[in-house]
Structure formats: C-alpha cells, structure tokens
Backbone and ligand atoms as CSV (ligand in chain L), in Angstrom:
chain,resi,resn,atom,element,x,y,z
A,1,UNK,N,N,0.828,-1.209,0.000
A,1,UNK,CA,C,0.000,0.000,0.000
A,1,UNK,C,C,0.864,1.262,0.000
A,2,UNK,N,N,1.930,1.232,0.835
A,2,UNK,CA,C,2.842,2.371,0.897
A,2,UNK,C,C,3.500,2.606,-0.463
A,3,UNK,N,N,3.935,1.486,-1.127
A,3,UNK,CA,C,4.573,1.626,-2.432
A,3,UNK,C,C,3.594,2.188,-3.451
A,4,UNK,N,N,2.334,1.751,-3.396
A,4,UNK,CA,C,1.322,2.225,-4.336
A,4,UNK,C,C,1.131,3.738,-4.185
A,5,UNK,N,N,1.020,4.204,-2.950
A,5,UNK,CA,C,0.846,5.637,-2.702
A,5,UNK,C,C,2.074,6.429,-3.136
A,6,UNK,N,N,3.252,5.851,-2.868
A,6,UNK,CA,C,4.491,6.528,-3.263
A,6,UNK,C,C,4.558,6.630,-4.781
A,7,UNK,N,N,4.216,5.504,-5.484
A,7,UNK,CA,C,4.226,5.505,-6.955
A,7,UNK,C,C,3.234,6.530,-7.494
A,8,UNK,N,N,2.058,6.593,-6.872
A,8,UNK,CA,C,1.043,7.552,-7.305
A,8,UNK,C,C,1.564,8.986,-7.176
A,9,UNK,N,N,2.220,9.251,-6.057
A,9,UNK,CA,C,2.795,10.586,-5.846
A,9,UNK,C,C,3.872,10.899,-6.873
A,10,UNK,N,N,4.699,9.909,-7.139
A,10,UNK,CA,C,5.766,10.109,-8.132
A,10,UNK,C,C,5.181,10.377,-9.515
A,11,UNK,N,N,4.146,9.624,-9.895
A,11,UNK,CA,C,3.518,9.832,-11.207
A,11,UNK,C,C,2.949,11.244,-11.314
A,12,UNK,N,N,2.341,11.701,-10.233
A,12,UNK,CA,C,1.800,13.062,-10.236
A,12,UNK,C,C,2.899,14.097,-10.419
A,13,UNK,N,N,4.010,13.888,-9.739
A,13,UNK,CA,C,5.126,14.841,-9.869
A,13,UNK,C,C,5.707,14.797,-11.284
A,14,UNK,N,N,5.789,13.595,-11.848
A,14,UNK,CA,C,6.326,13.465,-13.217
A,14,UNK,C,C,5.401,14.180,-14.203
A,15,UNK,N,N,4.095,13.974,-14.055
A,15,UNK,CA,C,3.138,14.648,-14.958
A,15,UNK,C,C,3.242,16.171,-14.813
A,16,UNK,N,N,3.388,16.630,-13.575
A,16,UNK,CA,C,3.542,18.071,-13.345
A,16,UNK,C,C,4.811,18.605,-14.006
A,17,UNK,N,N,5.909,17.855,-13.889
A,17,UNK,CA,C,7.175,18.278,-14.498
A,17,UNK,C,C,7.058,18.279,-16.019
A,18,UNK,N,N,6.338,17.269,-16.559
A,18,UNK,CA,C,6.157,17.215,-18.019
A,18,UNK,C,C,5.348,18.407,-18.516
A,19,UNK,N,N,4.296,18.754,-17.784
A,19,UNK,CA,C,3.494,19.923,-18.177
A,19,UNK,C,C,4.324,21.199,-18.110
A,20,UNK,N,N,5.137,21.305,-17.056
A,20,UNK,CA,C,5.992,22.488,-16.898
A,20,UNK,C,C,7.002,22.568,-18.045
A,21,UNK,N,N,7.569,21.427,-18.432
A,21,UNK,CA,C,8.527,21.402,-19.540
A,21,UNK,C,C,7.849,21.801,-20.850
A,22,UNK,N,N,6.602,21.325,-21.059
A,22,UNK,CA,C,5.869,21.668,-22.283
A,22,UNK,C,C,5.590,23.165,-22.333
A,23,UNK,N,N,5.198,23.750,-21.187
A,23,UNK,CA,C,4.950,25.201,-21.148
A,23,UNK,C,C,6.239,25.982,-21.442
A,24,UNK,N,N,7.343,25.516,-20.874
A,24,UNK,CA,C,8.629,26.194,-21.111
A,24,UNK,C,C,9.022,26.102,-22.584
A,25,UNK,N,N,8.749,24.933,-23.194
A,25,UNK,CA,C,9.069,24.763,-24.613
A,25,UNK,C,C,8.224,25.708,-25.466
A,26,UNK,N,N,6.928,25.805,-25.150
A,26,UNK,CA,C,6.058,26.721,-25.891
A,26,UNK,C,C,6.510,28.166,-25.741
A,27,UNK,N,N,6.900,28.532,-24.525
A,27,UNK,CA,C,7.363,29.895,-24.284
A,27,UNK,C,C,8.640,30.171,-25.074
A,28,UNK,N,N,9.532,29.193,-25.136
A,28,UNK,CA,C,10.773,29.342,-25.897
A,28,UNK,C,C,10.477,29.533,-27.376
A,29,UNK,N,N,9.525,28.766,-27.892
A,29,UNK,CA,C,9.142,28.901,-29.303
A,29,UNK,C,C,8.571,30.288,-29.556
A,30,UNK,N,N,7.701,30.776,-28.650
A,30,UNK,CA,C,7.127,32.119,-28.796
A,30,UNK,C,C,8.224,33.193,-28.793
A,31,UNK,N,N,9.174,33.081,-27.858
A,31,UNK,CA,C,10.259,34.061,-27.761
A,31,UNK,C,C,11.131,34.026,-29.012
A,32,UNK,N,N,11.439,32.830,-29.506
A,32,UNK,CA,C,12.265,32.710,-30.716
A,32,UNK,C,C,11.546,33.324,-31.905
A,33,UNK,N,N,10.248,33.111,-31.986
A,33,UNK,CA,C,9.453,33.681,-33.073
A,33,UNK,C,C,9.460,35.207,-32.994
A,34,UNK,N,N,9.292,35.737,-31.788
A,34,UNK,CA,C,9.317,37.187,-31.598
A,34,UNK,C,C,10.677,37.767,-31.936
A,35,UNK,N,N,11.749,37.091,-31.541
A,35,UNK,CA,C,13.101,37.567,-31.839
A,35,UNK,C,C,13.337,37.572,-33.348
A,36,UNK,N,N,12.820,36.575,-34.048
A,36,UNK,CA,C,12.958,36.526,-35.507
A,36,UNK,C,C,12.250,37.697,-36.161
A,37,UNK,N,N,11.071,38.031,-35.655
A,37,UNK,CA,C,10.312,39.159,-36.181
A,37,UNK,C,C,11.065,40.473,-35.944
A,38,UNK,N,N,11.620,40.640,-34.758
A,38,UNK,CA,C,12.389,41.849,-34.441
A,38,UNK,C,C,13.623,41.935,-35.343
A,39,UNK,N,N,14.284,40.799,-35.554
A,39,UNK,CA,C,15.473,40.787,-36.412
A,39,UNK,C,C,15.116,41.188,-37.845
A,40,UNK,N,N,13.989,40.693,-38.356
A,40,UNK,CA,C,13.572,41.064,-39.721
A,40,UNK,C,C,13.286,42.563,-39.810
A,41,UNK,N,N,12.607,43.104,-38.789
A,41,UNK,CA,C,12.321,44.549,-38.789
A,41,UNK,C,C,13.612,45.355,-38.695
A,42,UNK,N,N,14.544,44.904,-37.879
A,42,UNK,CA,C,15.841,45.575,-37.759
A,42,UNK,C,C,16.585,45.534,-39.092
A,43,UNK,N,N,16.547,44.404,-39.771
A,43,UNK,CA,C,17.220,44.278,-41.071
A,43,UNK,C,C,16.637,45.270,-42.075
A,44,UNK,N,N,15.309,45.403,-42.101
A,44,UNK,CA,C,14.662,46.329,-43.030
A,44,UNK,C,C,15.032,47.778,-42.679
A,45,UNK,N,N,15.032,48.110,-41.369
A,45,UNK,CA,C,15.390,49.475,-40.967
A,45,UNK,C,C,16.851,49.777,-41.271
A,46,UNK,N,N,17.728,48.811,-41.090
A,46,UNK,CA,C,19.140,49.001,-41.411
A,46,UNK,C,C,19.302,49.267,-42.901
A,47,UNK,N,N,18.613,48.496,-43.715
A,47,UNK,CA,C,18.656,48.675,-45.168
A,47,UNK,C,C,18.111,50.051,-45.552
A,48,UNK,N,N,16.980,50.450,-44.950
A,48,UNK,CA,C,16.383,51.760,-45.245
A,48,UNK,C,C,17.320,52.887,-44.825
A,49,UNK,N,N,17.960,52.767,-43.665
A,49,UNK,CA,C,18.896,53.794,-43.207
A,49,UNK,C,C,20.090,53.908,-44.143
A,50,UNK,N,N,20.593,52.770,-44.596
A,50,UNK,CA,C,21.732,52.798,-45.510
A,50,UNK,C,C,21.334,53.465,-46.823
A,51,UNK,N,N,20.142,53.124,-47.330
A,51,UNK,CA,C,19.654,53.730,-48.576
A,51,UNK,C,C,19.500,55.244,-48.407
A,52,UNK,N,N,18.910,55.679,-47.295
A,52,UNK,CA,C,18.733,57.111,-47.051
A,52,UNK,C,C,20.077,57.826,-46.928
A,53,UNK,N,N,21.010,57.197,-46.233
A,53,UNK,CA,C,22.342,57.807,-46.122
A,53,UNK,C,C,22.981,57.959,-47.496
A,54,UNK,N,N,22.895,56.926,-48.322
A,54,UNK,CA,C,23.533,56.998,-49.646
A,54,UNK,C,C,22.876,58.050,-50.531
A,55,UNK,N,N,21.567,58.209,-50.420
A,55,UNK,CA,C,20.875,59.264,-51.174
A,55,UNK,C,C,21.374,60.639,-50.709
A,56,UNK,N,N,21.449,60.838,-49.374
A,56,UNK,CA,C,21.938,62.115,-48.842
A,56,UNK,C,C,23.396,62.356,-49.243
A,57,UNK,N,N,24.206,61.326,-49.197
A,57,UNK,CA,C,25.617,61.467,-49.578
A,57,UNK,C,C,25.731,61.847,-51.057
A,58,UNK,N,N,24.991,61.133,-51.914
A,58,UNK,CA,C,25.100,61.370,-53.354
A,58,UNK,C,C,24.501,62.707,-53.772
A,59,UNK,N,N,23.380,63.107,-53.164
A,59,UNK,CA,C,22.717,64.344,-53.578
A,59,UNK,C,C,23.239,65.595,-52.883
A,60,UNK,N,N,23.642,65.437,-51.594
A,60,UNK,CA,C,24.033,66.624,-50.823
A,60,UNK,C,C,25.484,66.604,-50.364
A,61,UNK,N,N,26.178,65.521,-50.614
A,61,UNK,CA,C,27.583,65.442,-50.228
A,61,UNK,C,C,27.817,65.255,-48.747
A,62,UNK,N,N,26.818,64.775,-48.032
A,62,UNK,CA,C,26.978,64.545,-46.595
A,62,UNK,C,C,27.878,63.324,-46.382
A,63,UNK,N,N,28.895,63.509,-45.536
A,63,UNK,CA,C,29.859,62.417,-45.345
A,63,UNK,C,C,29.420,61.477,-44.214
A,64,UNK,N,N,30.020,60.289,-44.237
A,64,UNK,CA,C,29.755,59.307,-43.183
A,64,UNK,C,C,30.237,59.851,-41.834
A,65,UNK,N,N,31.352,60.580,-41.843
A,65,UNK,CA,C,31.883,61.155,-40.600
A,65,UNK,C,C,30.870,62.141,-40.002
A,66,UNK,N,N,30.228,62.935,-40.866
A,66,UNK,CA,C,29.227,63.887,-40.394
A,66,UNK,C,C,28.048,63.163,-39.741
A,67,UNK,N,N,27.636,62.061,-40.331
A,67,UNK,CA,C,26.525,61.277,-39.767
A,67,UNK,C,C,26.938,60.686,-38.417
A,68,UNK,N,N,28.144,60.127,-38.355
A,68,UNK,CA,C,28.613,59.529,-37.103
A,68,UNK,C,C,28.764,60.591,-36.014
A,69,UNK,N,N,29.250,61.776,-36.390
A,69,UNK,CA,C,29.388,62.868,-35.425
A,69,UNK,C,C,28.021,63.258,-34.884
A,70,UNK,N,N,27.030,63.366,-35.772
A,70,UNK,CA,C,25.677,63.749,-35.345
A,70,UNK,C,C,25.066,62.658,-34.471
A,71,UNK,N,N,25.302,61.399,-34.820
A,71,UNK,CA,C,24.791,60.292,-33.995
A,71,UNK,C,C,25.334,60.392,-32.579
A,72,UNK,N,N,26.635,60.673,-32.446
A,72,UNK,CA,C,27.248,60.781,-31.120
A,72,UNK,C,C,26.656,61.967,-30.357
A,73,UNK,N,N,26.409,63.083,-31.065
A,73,UNK,CA,C,25.838,64.269,-30.416
A,73,UNK,C,C,24.418,63.985,-29.922
A,74,UNK,N,N,23.616,63.325,-30.749
A,74,UNK,CA,C,22.238,62.986,-30.360
A,74,UNK,C,C,22.245,61.996,-29.197
A,75,UNK,N,N,23.137,61.009,-29.264
A,75,UNK,CA,C,23.255,60.006,-28.200
A,75,UNK,C,C,23.541,60.674,-26.858
A,76,UNK,N,N,24.361,61.719,-26.865
A,76,UNK,CA,C,24.782,62.375,-25.612
A,76,UNK,C,C,23.721,63.322,-25.053
A,77,UNK,N,N,22.688,63.665,-25.822
A,77,UNK,CA,C,21.692,64.641,-25.358
A,77,UNK,C,C,21.001,64.240,-24.060
A,78,UNK,N,N,20.811,62.942,-23.834
A,78,UNK,CA,C,20.124,62.504,-22.611
A,78,UNK,C,C,21.097,62.337,-21.446
A,79,UNK,N,N,22.351,62.755,-21.655
A,79,UNK,CA,C,23.330,62.697,-20.576
A,79,UNK,C,C,24.123,61.405,-20.518
A,80,UNK,N,N,23.796,60.450,-21.391
A,80,UNK,CA,C,24.508,59.169,-21.388
A,80,UNK,C,C,24.910,58.795,-22.810
A,81,UNK,N,N,26.191,58.518,-23.024
A,81,UNK,CA,C,26.655,58.026,-24.318
A,81,UNK,C,C,26.560,56.502,-24.291
A,82,UNK,N,N,25.355,55.999,-24.587
A,82,UNK,CA,C,25.117,54.560,-24.485
A,82,UNK,C,C,24.552,53.958,-25.769
A,83,UNK,N,N,24.573,54.735,-26.837
A,83,UNK,CA,C,24.070,54.226,-28.109
A,83,UNK,C,C,22.557,54.163,-28.186
A,84,UNK,N,N,21.885,54.878,-27.278
A,84,UNK,CA,C,20.418,54.852,-27.254
A,84,UNK,C,C,19.875,56.263,-27.061
A,85,UNK,N,N,18.657,56.455,-27.501
A,85,UNK,CA,C,17.949,57.702,-27.240
A,85,UNK,C,C,16.988,57.430,-26.095
A,86,UNK,N,N,17.186,58.125,-24.981
A,86,UNK,CA,C,16.294,57.944,-23.834
A,86,UNK,C,C,15.412,59.181,-23.688
A,87,UNK,N,N,14.149,59.008,-23.308
A,87,UNK,CA,C,13.303,60.175,-23.080
A,87,UNK,C,C,13.821,61.000,-21.904
A,88,UNK,N,N,13.534,62.297,-21.930
A,88,UNK,CA,C,13.917,63.202,-20.857
A,88,UNK,C,C,12.652,63.783,-20.245
A,89,UNK,N,N,12.796,64.347,-19.065
A,89,UNK,CA,C,11.685,65.058,-18.433
A,89,UNK,C,C,11.903,66.547,-18.677
A,90,UNK,N,N,10.887,67.192,-19.231
A,90,UNK,CA,C,10.955,68.634,-19.500
A,90,UNK,C,C,9.719,69.294,-18.894
A,91,UNK,N,N,9.733,70.616,-18.865
A,91,UNK,CA,C,8.557,71.353,-18.379
A,91,UNK,C,C,7.630,71.637,-19.545
A,92,UNK,N,N,6.348,71.436,-19.323
A,92,UNK,CA,C,5.340,71.731,-20.339
A,92,UNK,C,C,5.358,73.228,-20.654
A,93,UNK,N,N,5.253,73.581,-21.935
A,93,UNK,CA,C,5.292,74.988,-22.345
A,93,UNK,C,C,4.060,75.750,-21.856
A,94,UNK,N,N,2.936,75.062,-21.665
A,94,UNK,CA,C,1.705,75.756,-21.258
A,94,UNK,C,C,1.523,75.755,-19.745
A,95,UNK,N,N,1.523,74.558,-19.133
A,95,UNK,CA,C,1.183,74.474,-17.704
A,95,UNK,C,C,2.408,74.379,-16.792
A,96,UNK,N,N,3.589,74.120,-17.366
A,96,UNK,CA,C,4.806,74.088,-16.567
A,96,UNK,C,C,5.049,72.795,-15.806
A,97,UNK,N,N,4.109,71.850,-15.898
A,97,UNK,CA,C,4.317,70.585,-15.180
A,97,UNK,C,C,5.353,69.745,-15.919
A,98,UNK,N,N,5.884,68.762,-15.200
A,98,UNK,CA,C,6.900,67.879,-15.775
A,98,UNK,C,C,6.239,66.866,-16.696
A,99,UNK,N,N,6.800,66.736,-17.910
A,99,UNK,CA,C,6.296,65.746,-18.872
A,99,UNK,C,C,7.482,65.046,-19.524
A,100,UNK,N,N,7.241,63.836,-19.967
A,100,UNK,CA,C,8.279,63.063,-20.644
A,100,UNK,C,C,8.322,63.448,-22.121
A,101,UNK,N,N,9.537,63.534,-22.657
A,101,UNK,CA,C,9.671,63.830,-24.084
A,101,UNK,C,C,9.184,62.659,-24.943
A,102,UNK,N,N,8.907,61.526,-24.320
A,102,UNK,CA,C,8.375,60.380,-25.056
A,102,UNK,C,C,6.896,60.593,-25.402
A,103,UNK,N,N,6.261,61.557,-24.744
A,103,UNK,CA,C,4.834,61.810,-24.974
A,103,UNK,C,C,4.649,62.835,-26.093
A,104,UNK,N,N,3.564,62.672,-26.853
A,104,UNK,CA,C,3.253,63.655,-27.887
A,104,UNK,C,C,2.553,64.871,-27.296
A,105,UNK,N,N,1.782,64.637,-26.219
A,105,UNK,CA,C,1.022,65.720,-25.588
A,105,UNK,C,C,1.211,65.663,-24.079
A,106,UNK,N,N,1.134,66.830,-23.452
A,106,UNK,CA,C,1.171,66.917,-21.997
A,106,UNK,C,C,-0.040,66.163,-21.443
A,107,UNK,N,N,0.196,65.338,-20.433
A,107,UNK,CA,C,-0.922,64.550,-19.888
A,107,UNK,C,C,-1.821,65.385,-18.970
A,108,UNK,N,N,-1.413,66.627,-18.658
A,108,UNK,CA,C,-2.222,67.479,-17.790
A,108,UNK,C,C,-3.066,68.470,-18.591
A,109,UNK,N,N,-2.460,69.077,-19.640
A,109,UNK,CA,C,-3.185,70.117,-20.367
A,109,UNK,C,C,-3.275,69.873,-21.871
A,110,UNK,N,N,-2.695,68.769,-22.355
A,110,UNK,CA,C,-2.757,68.361,-23.761
A,110,UNK,C,C,-1.920,69.216,-24.717
A,111,UNK,N,N,-1.057,70.094,-24.160
A,111,UNK,CA,C,-0.150,70.862,-25.016
A,111,UNK,C,C,0.799,69.898,-25.734
A,112,UNK,N,N,1.164,70.227,-26.962
A,112,UNK,CA,C,2.107,69.407,-27.718
A,112,UNK,C,C,3.484,69.478,-27.046
A,113,UNK,N,N,4.125,68.325,-26.883
A,113,UNK,CA,C,5.492,68.273,-26.353
A,113,UNK,C,C,6.421,68.289,-27.559
A,114,UNK,N,N,7.068,69.434,-27.792
A,114,UNK,CA,C,7.899,69.573,-28.993
A,114,UNK,C,C,9.301,69.004,-28.798
A,115,UNK,N,N,9.759,68.926,-27.547
A,115,UNK,CA,C,11.084,68.390,-27.293
A,115,UNK,C,C,11.080,66.878,-27.538
A,116,UNK,N,N,12.271,66.337,-27.666
A,116,UNK,CA,C,12.392,64.899,-27.854
A,116,UNK,C,C,12.698,64.544,-29.291
A,117,UNK,N,N,12.685,63.288,-29.559
A,117,UNK,CA,C,13.058,62.777,-30.868
A,117,UNK,C,C,11.853,62.169,-31.568
A,118,UNK,N,N,11.870,62.256,-32.871
A,118,UNK,CA,C,10.770,61.769,-33.702
A,118,UNK,C,C,10.381,60.325,-33.371
A,119,UNK,N,N,11.368,59.473,-33.190
A,119,UNK,CA,C,11.072,58.041,-33.030
A,119,UNK,C,C,10.782,57.613,-31.601
A,120,UNK,N,N,10.900,58.516,-30.629
A,120,UNK,CA,C,10.620,58.114,-29.256
A,120,UNK,C,C,9.189,58.445,-28.848
A,121,UNK,N,N,8.451,59.185,-29.680
A,121,UNK,CA,C,7.097,59.590,-29.316
A,121,UNK,C,C,6.145,58.398,-29.304
A,122,UNK,N,N,5.324,58.337,-28.249
A,122,UNK,CA,C,4.354,57.233,-28.169
A,122,UNK,C,C,2.954,57.739,-28.417
L,1,ZN,ZN,ZN,0.811,70.920,-19.744
C-alpha cells in the first residue's frame, strides 16, 4: 500500500514536471518567433537607413563622418553616451508641469510636447 501511494505521488510529480517542460518549450518557441520578427524589422530598418544615407551622400555630399558625429551628439543629449535615445523630463510649455519627451502631448493640459526625438514619441 505504501509503495502504491508513493508511486502515485511520483507519477503526479512526473506529470507536473512534463506539463511544466511543455509550457517552457512553448514559451521558448514564442520568444524565438518574436526575436525573428524583431530581427527582420531591424534588417529592413538598417537597409532603409543605408539607402537614405547613400541618397543624402550622393545628392548633398553629406559624409559618413558627419553622420557619425551627429549620432554621437544625439546620443549624448540625454546625458549618457550609451548608443540609445532615452526620453527626458521637461517642463510643459503651457502648464509648466513635468512631462516626458516620449509623450506627444502633456498629460495634464494636452499641449504638444515639442522636445524629444521623432522616433521616441508614443
Ligand atoms: Zn501641460
């Protein structure tokens, strides 16, 4: 009787572990799929950026050094040279309250937040 109960308990634990492993496998598949999608979008944006740079270089004579210099300047605007654009907190032009540059409008008075970068607006 003791062995039967012990076996029953073990089977339950094994089934629980199998279900947990299946959930982990599904989650891994979902994450891999999402990473693939992000990589494809990054590849397209990289290609588009290269095309835009070459058009600017060919039509306006803008050099790669000028682009790299501007990238470094923009990167440093948030106080950190980390290769990223981070939102900043600024004062609203109308109500003076603190708002994030990631916002398109002040959350208190709906004034347009003009500071910040084009691609960080939500
Ligand atoms: Zn405001």
